[in-house]
C-alpha positions, 0 to 999 in steps of 0.5 A: 854156845855150849852143846847143852844150850844148843841142844836145848835151843834145838828142842825148843825150835822143833817144838814150836809149831805156830811159826815157820822154822826160820822165823822161830830161829830168828825170834829166839836168836833175837831174844837170846841176844837181848838177854845176853846184852843185859847188865847185871841189874837188868838181868835181876829185874828180868828174873823177878819179872819172869818169876812174877809172870810165871807165878813162881815165888822167890823160893820156888813155891808157886804164888796164887797168880799174883802179878802186880799191874805195875809189873805188867805195865812195865813189861808191856813197853820199854817206855812204860818201864822208865816211867814206872821207875821214875814215879816213886810212891814211898819215901824215906824221911832223912834228917840231914842236920839240925839247930843245936838249940832245938835239939830237945824239940826235935827229939820230942817231934821224932818221938811223936811220929815214931814208936821210939822211946826217949833214949832211942829217939835221942840216939837217932837224932844225934847220929845225923845224917840218919833216916828217921822213918821209912816207907812214908807217902808224900801225904804222910811225910808233908806235915812231918817235914814242915814241923821239923823245918819249923823247929830248925832241922834240915830234912829231905825225902829220899 
């Protein structure tokens, strides 16, 4: 630990009044150790969570006290964090491959659920594998996937 960090820790220890000196030191030491043991991605997630809890926007401007319930639930217990990470609500629709005979029908179908023109839809379909649409819910993606599969395309939700 650097001198500056040691002095800062000493100030924090002396300013906390609710716990005994020994208990405060142990608690802060435990927190510091846990933070030190986080990998790069976990540190990033912790930083985002901390800023949300403190009401700080990414660029330093305060937010209007907005903290999402999923972030609060994830912060409550480690098991809740794993459950929240596995439960995905939005998906990307990805075209893996398609039957060459059905290319025109697939282009028309892509145009029907996107705001693309004919040339853009054709270019997109020809760049297989590609993401056709991002941020879909399962309910929105279901009929689109079924229709594209009927036409002979291999489509997946990611």
